[in-house]
All heavy atoms as an XYZ file, in Angstrom:
760
protein
N       9.890   -115.492    -80.472
C       8.711   -114.617    -80.429
C       7.580   -115.451    -79.843
O       7.204   -116.501    -80.357
C       8.382   -114.059    -81.750
C       7.347   -113.083    -81.736
S       6.903   -112.349    -83.421
C       8.421   -111.974    -84.122
N       6.926   -114.897    -78.778
C       5.831   -115.649    -78.208
C       4.493   -115.333    -78.876
O       4.396   -114.540    -79.846
C       5.742   -115.380    -76.669
C       5.286   -113.997    -76.403
O       5.187   -113.118    -77.324
O       4.897   -113.680    -75.214
N       3.492   -115.991    -78.461
C       2.126   -115.950    -79.087
C       1.608   -114.513    -79.020
O       0.958   -114.010    -80.028
C       1.149   -116.940    -78.400
C      -0.153   -117.035    -79.113
C      -0.025   -117.810    -80.411
O       0.930   -118.493    -80.630
O      -0.918   -117.582    -81.274
N       1.778   -113.807    -77.938
C       1.239   -112.426    -77.804
C       1.918   -111.514    -78.789
O       1.250   -110.591    -79.352
C       1.435   -111.883    -76.381
C       0.466   -112.595    -75.424
O      -0.577   -113.059    -75.816
N       0.876   -112.576    -74.116
N       3.246   -111.641    -78.952
C       3.933   -110.746    -79.943
C       3.450   -111.098    -81.378
O       3.332   -110.074    -82.095
C       5.412   -111.079    -79.897
C       6.071   -110.581    -78.604
O       5.452   -109.696    -77.873
O       7.124   -111.062    -78.168
N       3.227   -112.333    -81.674
C       2.849   -112.632    -83.050
C       1.308   -112.066    -83.281
O       1.116   -111.546    -84.321
C       2.755   -114.192    -83.307
C       4.192   -114.649    -83.497
C       4.090   -116.030    -84.080
N       3.371   -116.938    -83.244
C       3.843   -117.864    -82.491
N       5.202   -118.081    -82.428
N       3.118   -118.680    -81.788
N       0.516   -112.209    -82.177
C      -0.822   -111.711    -82.338
C      -0.805   -110.200    -82.471
O      -1.509   -109.620    -83.359
C      -1.627   -112.050    -81.043
C      -2.976   -111.366    -81.078
C      -4.046   -111.895    -81.713
C      -3.240   -110.150    -80.321
C      -5.296   -111.340    -81.787
C      -4.469   -109.611    -80.324
C      -5.466   -110.159    -81.043
O      -6.713   -109.553    -81.149
N       0.013   -109.492    -81.738
C       0.131   -108.047    -81.783
C       0.560   -107.543    -83.201
O       0.063   -106.598    -83.784
C       0.959   -107.542    -80.644
C       0.927   -105.995    -80.463
C      -0.490   -105.488    -80.149
O      -1.241   -106.159    -79.485
O      -0.803   -104.360    -80.721
N       1.547   -108.251    -83.697
C       2.109   -107.890    -85.030
C       1.009   -108.127    -86.103
O       0.841   -107.313    -86.996
C       3.321   -108.689    -85.401
C       4.551   -108.206    -84.558
C       5.767   -108.879    -84.941
N       6.269   -108.262    -86.291
C       6.983   -108.855    -87.109
N       7.521   -110.076    -86.818
N       7.350   -108.340    -88.209
N       0.360   -109.250    -85.971
C      -0.773   -109.522    -87.005
C      -1.863   -108.534    -86.833
O      -2.374   -108.014    -87.869
C      -1.299   -110.977    -86.789
N      -2.293   -108.174    -85.622
C      -3.263   -107.139    -85.430
C      -2.900   -105.838    -86.024
O      -3.699   -105.146    -86.733
C      -3.492   -107.014    -83.905
C      -4.783   -106.097    -83.569
C      -4.944   -105.900    -82.152
N      -3.872   -105.089    -81.570
C      -3.699   -103.779    -81.776
N      -4.535   -103.115    -82.541
N      -2.681   -103.186    -81.289
N      -1.620   -105.435    -85.897
C      -1.152   -104.162    -86.409
C      -1.205   -104.226    -87.956
O      -1.604   -103.226    -88.598
C       0.233   -103.879    -85.886
C       0.784   -102.582    -86.378
C       0.088   -101.420    -85.814
C       0.744   -100.175    -86.200
N      -0.083    -98.997    -86.041
N      -0.813   -105.342    -88.529
C      -0.829   -105.443    -90.008
C      -2.298   -105.401    -90.541
O      -2.528   -104.796    -91.554
C      -0.202   -106.820    -90.421
C       1.322   -106.767    -90.348
C       1.965   -107.940    -90.955
N       3.347   -107.723    -91.105
C       4.162   -108.692    -91.375
N       3.767   -109.963    -91.568
N       5.444   -108.484    -91.475
N      -3.227   -106.034    -89.812
C      -4.646   -105.918    -90.232
C      -5.146   -104.473    -90.094
O      -5.902   -104.047    -91.005
C      -5.475   -106.846    -89.378
C      -6.949   -106.569    -89.638
C      -5.178   -108.273    -89.675
N      -4.767   -103.742    -89.084
C      -5.162   -102.366    -88.907
C      -4.588   -101.559    -90.086
O      -5.303   -100.694    -90.673
C      -4.530   -101.706    -87.694
C      -5.358   -102.074    -86.407
C      -4.728   -101.346    -85.198
O      -3.852   -100.451    -85.405
O      -5.081   -101.799    -84.116
N      -3.318   -101.760    -90.498
C      -2.735   -101.033    -91.632
C      -3.433   -101.401    -92.840
O      -3.638   -100.489    -93.791
C      -1.210   -101.358    -91.654
C      -0.470   -100.831    -90.590
O      -0.881    -99.828    -89.896
N       0.694   -101.319    -90.274
N      -3.726   -102.667    -93.088
C      -4.491   -103.051    -94.340
C      -5.856   -102.439    -94.392
O      -6.237   -101.928    -95.458
C      -4.580   -104.568    -94.368
C      -5.133   -105.259    -95.610
C      -4.223   -104.866    -96.857
C      -5.218   -106.762    -95.456
N      -6.541   -102.420    -93.242
C      -7.839   -101.815    -93.232
C      -7.795   -100.284    -93.600
O      -8.585    -99.781    -94.339
C      -8.486   -101.975    -91.859
C      -9.838   -101.370    -91.658
C     -10.350   -101.560    -90.235
C     -11.599   -100.820    -90.039
N     -12.038   -100.936    -88.599
N      -6.740    -99.636    -92.997
C      -6.585    -98.220    -93.287
C      -6.252    -98.032    -94.792
O      -6.821    -97.030    -95.370
C      -5.426    -97.597    -92.471
N      -5.536    -98.864    -95.373
C      -5.213    -98.738    -96.744
C      -6.449    -98.863    -97.650
O      -6.731    -98.167    -98.600
C      -4.101    -99.779    -97.280
C      -3.985    -99.721    -98.797
C      -3.277    -98.739    -99.414
C      -4.548   -100.758    -99.522
C      -3.129    -98.662   -100.743
C      -4.340   -100.748   -100.869
C      -3.707    -99.762   -101.493
N      -7.320    -99.884    -97.326
C      -8.548   -100.116    -98.045
C      -9.505    -98.917    -97.918
O     -10.153    -98.558    -98.792
C      -9.203   -101.399    -97.677
C      -8.455   -102.666    -98.248
C      -8.291   -103.783    -97.442
C      -8.005   -102.653    -99.498
C      -7.623   -104.877    -97.943
C      -7.300   -103.755   -100.036
C      -7.195   -104.842    -99.313
O      -6.505   -105.894    -99.762
N      -9.585    -98.360    -96.686
C     -10.407    -97.170    -96.539
C      -9.838    -95.987    -97.413
O     -10.608    -95.290    -98.081
C     -10.396    -96.710    -95.063
C     -11.259    -97.781    -94.314
C     -11.016    -95.355    -94.871
C     -11.178    -97.546    -92.754
N      -8.507    -95.838    -97.424
C      -7.878    -94.787    -98.149
C      -8.166    -94.987    -99.671
O      -8.558    -94.053   -100.438
C      -6.365    -94.872    -97.944
C      -5.586    -93.784    -98.580
N      -4.262    -93.700    -98.497
C      -5.935    -92.730    -99.350
C      -3.768    -92.579    -99.173
N      -4.807    -91.984    -99.619
N      -8.021    -96.294   -100.123
C      -8.401    -96.608   -101.534
C      -9.830    -96.277   -101.937
O     -10.142    -95.717   -102.962
C      -8.078    -98.051   -101.768
C      -8.391    -98.562   -103.231
C      -7.510    -97.851   -104.236
C      -8.099   -100.079   -103.290
N     -10.728    -96.620   -100.953
C     -12.233    -96.404   -101.301
C     -12.498    -94.912   -101.378
O     -13.170    -94.442   -102.336
C     -13.011    -97.090   -100.157
O     -12.749    -98.411   -100.135
C     -14.536    -96.839   -100.355
N     -11.959    -94.105   -100.421
C     -12.162    -92.738   -100.487
C     -11.544    -92.051   -101.739
O     -12.159    -91.207   -102.428
C     -11.554    -91.992    -99.201
C     -11.573    -90.527    -99.297
C     -12.383    -92.464    -97.935
N     -10.406    -92.503   -102.125
C      -9.718    -92.045   -103.286
C     -10.605    -92.222   -104.524
O     -10.836    -91.372   -105.320
C      -8.381    -92.805   -103.485
C      -7.683    -92.540   -104.787
C      -6.927    -91.386   -105.039
C      -7.735    -93.471   -105.813
C      -6.271    -91.170   -106.251
C      -7.112    -93.250   -107.049
C      -6.313    -92.139   -107.225
O      -5.758    -91.935   -108.425
N     -11.094    -93.503   -104.691
C     -11.974    -93.799   -105.839
C     -13.219    -92.942   -105.847
O     -13.629    -92.377   -106.874
C     -12.258    -95.300   -105.846
C     -13.381    -95.617   -106.869
C     -11.008    -96.153   -106.196
N     -13.915    -92.963   -104.680
C     -15.200    -92.177   -104.642
C     -15.019    -90.633   -104.841
O     -15.734    -90.061   -105.643
C     -15.895    -92.408   -103.289
C     -16.369    -93.845   -103.042
C     -16.955    -93.966   -101.632
C     -17.361    -94.265   -104.100
N     -14.026    -90.069   -104.234
C     -13.785    -88.667   -104.425
C     -13.384    -88.330   -105.831
O     -13.868    -87.429   -106.430
C     -12.765    -88.135   -103.399
C     -12.249    -86.703   -103.730
C     -13.300    -88.164   -102.003
N     -12.590    -89.175   -106.440
C     -12.091    -88.887   -107.793
C     -13.227    -89.075   -108.840
O     -13.288    -88.363   -109.805
C     -10.848    -89.649   -108.108
C      -9.633    -88.967   -107.572
O      -9.237    -87.885   -107.995
N      -9.017    -89.545   -106.551
N     -14.133    -90.018   -108.546
C     -15.273    -90.151   -109.426
C     -16.134    -88.895   -109.358
O     -16.558    -88.361   -110.462
C     -16.188    -91.385   -109.051
C     -15.477    -92.665   -109.480
C     -17.509    -91.394   -109.707
C     -16.072    -93.892   -108.896
N     -16.296    -88.356   -108.203
C     -17.040    -87.096   -107.992
C     -16.372    -85.959   -108.677
O     -16.991    -85.174   -109.346
C     -17.217    -86.800   -106.522
C     -17.994    -85.577   -106.185
S     -18.093    -85.118   -104.489
C     -16.348    -84.656   -104.169
N     -15.062    -85.887   -108.557
C     -14.330    -84.763   -109.267
C     -14.379    -84.891   -110.769
O     -14.530    -83.892   -111.482
C     -12.853    -84.807   -108.781
C     -12.530    -84.416   -107.386
C     -11.099    -84.519   -107.084
C     -13.100    -82.938   -107.098
N     -14.362    -86.119   -111.216
C     -14.432    -86.321   -112.730
C     -15.833    -85.849   -113.212
O     -15.954    -85.138   -114.229
C     -14.192    -87.758   -113.124
C     -12.780    -88.104   -112.895
C     -14.575    -88.112   -114.535
C     -12.443    -89.624   -112.905
N     -16.896    -86.248   -112.474
C     -18.278    -85.784   -112.811
C     -18.396    -84.285   -112.751
O     -18.848    -83.664   -113.722
C     -19.317    -86.492   -111.920
C     -19.328    -87.980   -112.232
C     -20.633    -85.906   -112.193
C     -20.119    -88.772   -111.179
N     -17.896    -83.693   -111.728
C     -17.987    -82.219   -111.581
C     -17.183    -81.599   -112.806
O     -17.689    -80.613   -113.393
C     -17.420    -81.791   -110.218
C     -18.369    -82.186   -109.136
C     -17.193    -80.157   -110.276
C     -17.802    -81.974   -107.737
N     -15.977    -82.066   -113.094
C     -15.201    -81.495   -114.130
C     -15.949    -81.616   -115.508
O     -16.023    -80.726   -116.313
C     -13.846    -82.197   -114.223
C     -12.926    -81.574   -115.247
O     -11.776    -82.100   -115.407
N     -13.322    -80.603   -115.950
N     -16.530    -82.784   -115.792
C     -17.240    -83.032   -117.038
C     -18.494    -82.209   -117.153
O     -18.873    -81.733   -118.291
C     -17.575    -84.470   -117.237
C     -16.406    -85.396   -117.397
S     -15.452    -84.968   -118.875
C     -13.950    -84.423   -118.153
N     -19.130    -81.839   -116.096
C     -20.380    -81.083   -116.084
C     -20.037    -79.652   -116.216
O     -20.686    -78.910   -116.913
C     -21.283    -81.330   -114.874
C     -22.371    -80.349   -114.682
C     -21.755    -82.781   -114.862
N     -19.029    -79.166   -115.533
C     -18.772    -77.665   -115.466
C     -17.847    -77.225   -116.532
O     -18.019    -76.139   -117.119
C     -18.184    -77.302   -114.045
O     -16.999    -77.955   -113.859
C     -19.237    -77.556   -113.062
N     -16.712    -77.952   -116.822
C     -15.676    -77.508   -117.718
C     -15.172    -78.706   -118.514
O     -13.997    -79.142   -118.306
C     -14.491    -76.894   -117.015
C     -14.878    -75.664   -116.262
C     -13.655    -75.167   -115.433
O     -12.678    -74.788   -116.130
O     -13.637    -75.137   -114.200
N     -15.993    -79.304   -119.498
C     -15.531    -80.504   -120.196
C     -14.261    -80.278   -121.086
O     -13.615    -81.193   -121.401
C     -16.794    -80.861   -121.022
C     -17.583    -79.625   -121.084
C     -17.273    -78.832   -119.834
N     -14.000    -79.072   -121.485
C     -12.828    -78.778   -122.284
C     -11.547    -78.717   -121.493
O     -10.467    -78.777   -122.097
C     -13.051    -77.558   -123.083
C     -14.230    -77.686   -124.091
O     -14.456    -78.831   -124.530
N     -14.894    -76.599   -124.287
N     -11.639    -78.514   -120.206
C     -10.386    -78.464   -119.312
C     -10.435    -79.663   -118.371
O     -11.334    -79.748   -117.484
C     -10.395    -77.193   -118.449
C      -9.929    -75.983   -119.317
C      -9.705    -74.781   -118.371
O      -9.017    -74.925   -117.396
O     -10.223    -73.719   -118.757
N      -9.514    -80.476   -118.470
C      -9.501    -81.766   -117.685
C      -8.558    -81.519   -116.412
O      -7.559    -82.115   -116.276
C      -8.942    -82.938   -118.477
C      -9.781    -83.304   -119.753
C      -9.209    -84.431   -120.469
C     -11.236    -83.535   -119.377
N      -9.127    -80.735   -115.513
C      -8.343    -80.431   -114.289
C      -8.420    -81.576   -113.248
O      -7.544    -81.611   -112.337
C      -8.857    -79.169   -113.625
C     -10.301    -79.050   -113.317
C     -11.253    -78.450   -114.115
C     -11.031    -79.659   -112.253
N     -12.497    -78.569   -113.576
C     -12.350    -79.383   -112.473
C     -10.622    -80.458   -111.132
C     -13.377    -79.770   -111.582
C     -11.627    -80.879   -110.283
C     -12.959    -80.569   -110.437
N      -9.349    -82.535   -113.374
C      -9.430    -83.523   -112.425
C      -8.163    -84.438   -112.405
O      -7.904    -85.189   -111.411
C     -10.720    -84.425   -112.639
C     -10.522    -85.313   -113.863
C     -10.022    -86.607   -113.730
C     -10.968    -84.925   -115.101
C      -9.820    -87.422   -114.787
C     -10.838    -85.778   -116.203
C     -10.199    -87.030   -116.079
N      -7.422    -84.421   -113.485
C      -6.177    -85.265   -113.544
C      -5.142    -84.854   -112.541
O      -4.502    -85.801   -111.986
C      -5.636    -85.105   -115.022
C      -6.561    -85.775   -116.022
C      -4.263    -85.710   -115.076
C      -6.167    -85.548   -117.450
N      -5.090    -83.591   -112.132
C      -4.080    -83.173   -111.175
C      -4.288    -83.791   -109.812
O      -3.333    -84.416   -109.198
C      -3.988    -81.716   -111.069
C      -3.586    -81.075   -112.470
C      -4.544    -80.356   -113.263
C      -2.383    -81.298   -113.042
C      -4.241    -79.857   -114.472
C      -2.016    -80.810   -114.310
C      -2.987    -80.059   -115.021
O      -2.627    -79.611   -116.185
N      -5.571    -83.741   -109.214
C      -5.676    -84.365   -107.922
C      -5.637    -85.929   -108.049
O      -5.184    -86.571   -107.096
C      -7.081    -83.940   -107.447
C      -7.778    -83.329   -108.642
C      -6.683    -82.917   -109.563
N      -6.084    -86.426   -109.198
C      -6.060    -87.879   -109.446
C      -4.656    -88.374   -109.360
O      -4.300    -89.358   -108.663
C      -6.660    -88.224   -110.728
C      -6.835    -89.695   -111.153
C      -8.076    -90.245   -110.485
C      -6.959    -89.812   -112.674
N      -3.703    -87.751   -110.005
C      -2.300    -88.164   -110.074
C      -1.554    -87.889   -108.749
O      -0.890    -88.730   -108.183
C      -1.585    -87.469   -111.217
C      -0.048    -87.768   -111.191
C      -2.136    -87.941   -112.608
N      -1.801    -86.693   -108.247
C      -1.140    -86.316   -106.999
C      -1.558    -87.197   -105.847
O      -0.666    -87.737   -105.111
N      -2.794    -87.416   -105.655
C      -3.313    -88.238   -104.552
C      -2.922    -89.710   -104.920
O      -2.653    -90.523   -103.980
C      -4.804    -88.139   -104.455
C      -5.439    -88.696   -103.252
C      -4.844    -89.507   -102.310
C      -6.826    -88.528   -102.819
N      -5.839    -89.860   -101.392
C      -7.049    -89.316   -101.672
C      -7.908    -87.924   -103.450
C      -8.236    -89.303   -101.101
C      -9.118    -87.900   -102.811
C      -9.302    -88.719   -101.643
N      -2.896    -90.092   -106.190
C      -2.553    -91.460   -106.528
C      -1.127    -91.748   -106.146
O      -0.833    -92.951   -105.712
N      -0.225    -90.926   -106.234
C       1.129    -91.095   -105.807
C       1.149    -91.358   -104.289
O       1.815    -92.266   -103.865
C       2.063    -89.905   -106.122
C       2.220    -89.747   -107.730
C       3.361    -89.936   -105.453
C       2.834    -88.481   -108.183
N       0.454    -90.579   -103.541
C       0.365    -90.889   -102.096
C      -0.258    -92.209   -101.837
O       0.193    -92.907   -100.882
N      -1.315    -92.653   -102.609
C      -1.950    -93.915   -102.364
C      -0.898    -95.017   -102.677
O      -0.923    -96.065   -101.982
C      -3.147    -93.991   -103.286
C      -4.020    -95.220   -103.054
C      -4.585    -95.346   -101.762
C      -5.104    -95.284   -104.164
N      -0.160    -94.882   -103.751
C       0.853    -95.920   -104.084
C       1.892    -96.030   -102.947
O       2.245    -97.140   -102.645
C       1.517    -95.581   -105.423
C       0.527    -95.774   -106.562
C       2.795    -96.426   -105.593
C       0.974    -95.248   -107.923
N       2.304    -94.896   -102.413
C       3.248    -94.991   -101.291
C       2.640    -95.683   -100.106
O       3.341    -96.506    -99.439
C       3.654    -93.537   -100.960
N       1.396    -95.371    -99.819
C       0.738    -96.039    -98.665
C       0.642    -97.537    -98.952
O       0.936    -98.398    -98.029
C      -0.657    -95.432    -98.585
C      -1.410    -95.836    -97.368
N      -2.658    -95.436    -97.014
C      -1.104    -96.752    -96.316
C      -3.149    -95.973    -95.903
N      -2.127    -96.790    -95.432
N       0.257    -97.924   -100.211
C       0.148    -99.345   -100.518
C       1.529   -100.026   -100.374
O       1.538   -101.220    -99.860
N       2.592    -99.468   -100.866
C       3.886   -100.035   -100.716
C       4.276   -100.233    -99.256
O       4.834   -101.201    -98.878
C       4.963    -99.149   -101.407
C       4.865    -99.149   -102.919
C       5.884    -98.092   -103.464
C       5.139   -100.497   -103.480
N       3.903    -99.267    -98.431
C       4.239    -99.431    -96.984
C       3.461   -100.542    -96.296
O       3.880   -101.312    -95.440
C       4.098    -98.106    -96.220
O       2.715    -97.799    -96.061
N       2.204   -100.724    -96.731
C       1.308   -101.757    -96.155
C       1.713   -103.170    -96.642
O       1.731   -104.033    -95.865
C      -0.170   -101.435    -96.546
C      -1.073   -102.660    -96.121
C      -0.628   -100.228    -95.748
N       2.007   -103.261    -97.887
C       2.259   -104.621    -98.457
C       3.716   -104.964    -98.379
O       4.117   -106.014    -98.907
C       1.715   -104.722    -99.918
C       0.188   -104.619    -99.931
C      -0.446   -103.479   -100.403
C      -0.560   -105.617    -99.465
C      -1.813   -103.321   -100.347
C      -1.965   -105.528    -99.454
C      -2.603   -104.403    -99.915
N       4.546   -104.155    -97.889
C       5.964   -104.428    -97.688
C       6.672   -104.968    -98.946
O       7.268   -106.012    -98.963
C       6.198   -105.438    -96.509
O       5.705   -104.977    -95.297
N       6.510   -104.163    -99.951
C       7.023   -104.517   -101.244
C       8.480   -104.012   -101.355
O       8.762   -102.921   -100.927
C       6.239   -104.000   -102.424
C       6.793   -104.269   -103.792
C       4.837   -104.536   -102.301
N       9.383   -104.799   -101.954
C      10.695   -104.408   -102.294
C      11.646   -104.321   -101.112
O      11.709   -105.256   -100.295
N      12.446   -103.213   -101.025
C      13.485   -103.093   -100.007
C      13.022   -103.308    -98.607
O      13.723   -103.897    -97.781
C      14.139   -101.717   -100.256
C      15.222   -101.376    -99.289
C      16.464   -102.251    -99.560
C      15.678    -99.940    -99.501
N      11.839   -102.810    -98.246
C      11.294   -102.867    -96.865
C      10.414   -104.054    -96.657
O       9.244   -103.852    -96.074
C      10.697   -101.548    -96.495
C      11.624   -100.361    -96.702
C      11.425    -99.463    -97.659
C      12.705   -100.245    -95.888
C      12.349    -98.366    -97.846
C      13.610    -99.187    -95.958
C      13.392    -98.193    -96.978
N      10.740   -105.166    -97.018
C       9.910   -106.439    -96.836
C       9.997   -106.985    -95.492
O      10.618   -106.485    -94.607
N       9.465   -108.177    -95.301
C       9.491   -108.853    -93.997
C      10.820   -109.219    -93.406
O      11.064   -109.052    -92.234
C       8.753   -110.163    -94.330
C       7.850   -109.853    -95.539
C       8.655   -108.895    -96.263
N      11.840   -109.529    -94.323
C      13.193   -109.741    -93.793
C      13.792   -108.487    -93.213
O      14.455   -108.575    -92.151
C      14.098   -110.283    -94.940
N      13.560   -107.366    -93.883
C      14.070   -106.111    -93.285
C      13.417   -105.778    -91.991
O      14.050   -105.359    -91.015
C      13.743   -104.959    -94.315
C      14.181   -103.648    -93.826
C      15.476   -103.078    -93.949
C      13.368   -102.674    -93.177
N      15.467   -101.827    -93.380
C      14.168   -101.527    -92.909
C      12.059   -102.639    -92.789
C      13.691   -100.395    -92.305
C      11.549   -101.457    -92.226
C      12.428   -100.395    -91.899
N      12.051   -105.960    -91.895
C      11.341   -105.749    -90.655
C      11.909   -106.567    -89.498
O      12.233   -106.023    -88.409
C       9.846   -106.164    -90.804
C       9.005   -105.166    -91.446
C       7.498   -105.611    -91.464
O       7.124   -106.332    -90.552
O       6.804   -105.149    -92.354
N      12.168   -107.909    -89.705
C      12.696   -108.735    -88.631
C      14.053   -108.299    -88.276
O      14.334   -108.202    -87.041
C      12.834   -110.158    -89.229
C      11.431   -110.849    -89.229
C      10.740   -110.984    -87.959
O      11.423   -111.213    -86.898
O       9.534   -110.799    -87.913
N      14.924   -107.904    -89.167
C      16.235   -107.395    -88.889
C      16.168   -106.134    -87.979
O      16.857   -106.010    -87.000
C      16.962   -107.102    -90.209
C      18.406   -106.620    -90.000
C      19.017   -106.259    -91.372
C      20.327   -105.583    -91.129
N      20.834   -105.038    -92.360
N      15.200   -105.172    -88.377
C      15.164   -103.972    -87.640
C      14.607   -104.290    -86.158
O      14.978   -103.636    -85.194
C      14.207   -102.988    -88.388
C      14.989   -102.261    -89.461
C      16.154   -101.515    -88.874
C      16.937   -100.787    -89.917
N      18.108   -100.075    -89.288
N      13.575   -105.137    -86.099
C      13.007   -105.448    -84.814
C      14.088   -105.964    -83.855
O      14.199   -105.572    -82.744
C      11.830   -106.458    -84.933
C      10.616   -105.797    -85.583
C      11.481   -107.047    -83.587
C       9.503   -106.673    -85.998
N      14.912   -106.944    -84.407
C      15.990   -107.537    -83.602
C      17.023   -106.491    -83.243
O      17.484   -106.476    -82.101
C      16.624   -108.706    -84.315
C      15.732   -109.861    -84.414
C      16.447   -110.975    -85.216
C      15.465   -112.146    -85.358
N      15.994   -113.238    -86.235
N      17.307   -105.594    -84.166
C      18.245   -104.525    -83.841
C      17.754   -103.568    -82.705
O      18.482   -103.318    -81.806
C      18.379   -103.687    -85.135
C      19.465   -102.537    -85.057
C      19.512   -101.830    -86.344
O      19.691   -102.476    -87.466
O      19.425   -100.581    -86.324
N      16.520   -103.234    -82.781
C      15.965   -102.330    -81.681
C      15.832   -103.082    -80.361
O      16.060   -102.531    -79.252
C      14.577   -101.727    -82.107
C      14.744   -100.698    -83.120
C      13.951   -100.692    -84.307
C      15.563    -99.628    -83.000
C      14.040    -99.684    -85.232
C      15.689    -98.606    -83.892
C      14.889    -98.647    -85.018
O      15.019    -97.666    -85.941
N      15.508   -104.405    -80.423
C      15.421   -105.213    -79.195
C      16.776   -105.276    -78.552
O      16.941   -105.194    -77.343
C      14.801   -106.534    -79.459
C      13.291   -106.458    -79.716
S      12.613   -108.018    -80.282
C      12.749   -108.994    -78.757
N      17.806   -105.492    -79.364
C      19.173   -105.638    -78.858
C      19.625   -104.320    -78.293
O      20.249   -104.236    -77.261
C      20.122   -106.018    -79.948
C      19.961   -107.541    -80.360
O      19.287   -108.249    -79.623
O      20.428   -107.890    -81.511
N      19.267   -103.261    -78.920
C      19.618   -101.810    -78.451
C      18.957   -101.594    -77.085
O      19.593   -101.054    -76.166
C      19.117   -100.786    -79.463
C      19.751    -99.451    -79.221
C      19.224    -98.446    -80.266
C      20.140    -98.449    -81.443
N      19.800    -97.327    -82.443
N      17.687   -102.051    -76.881
C      16.968   -101.875    -75.643
C      17.597   -102.713    -74.506
O      17.625   -102.306    -73.341
C      15.486   -102.200    -75.709
C      14.725   -101.107    -76.441
O      15.196   -100.005    -76.628
O      13.543   -101.457    -76.886
N      18.095   -103.863    -74.841
C      18.753   -104.735    -73.852
C      19.943   -104.127    -73.257
O      20.280   -104.249    -72.067
C      19.146   -106.080    -74.467
C      18.048   -107.040    -74.536
C      18.631   -108.342    -75.057
C      17.502   -109.410    -75.274
N      18.027   -110.604    -75.879
N      20.713   -103.334    -74.096
C      21.961   -102.774    -73.650
C      21.715   -101.596    -72.745
O      22.591   -101.134    -72.088
C      22.788   -102.333    -74.906
C      23.427   -103.439    -75.642
C      24.318   -103.022    -76.694
N      23.816   -103.599    -77.897
C      23.676   -103.042    -79.062
N      24.003   -101.753    -79.251
N      23.262   -103.749    -80.088
N      20.572   -100.985    -72.741
C      20.282    -99.746    -71.972
C      20.026   -100.098    -70.562
O      19.726   -101.024    -70.024
C      19.115    -99.037    -72.555
C      19.426    -98.279    -73.787
C      18.295    -97.480    -74.275
C      18.650    -96.727    -75.584
N      17.631    -95.913    -76.085
């Protein structure tokens, strides 16, 4: 892998990390607002939990994809990259 390829992969990872941090920030801010609205308007019904949990599941999935945790880690990435490069050579 040459210097340009390494740079491009690192740049893409930084973009993905930045997108995750933006997603996390929006999640926290919006859910704080929803909690406040819920407590002011209907303190006996805690409806803010539903968007908090639902969106939280999506945020966790996003984080797992960005941080390459578990099954889809760096070794898997390298294997797939080589596989696709070999497939392109044969065409």
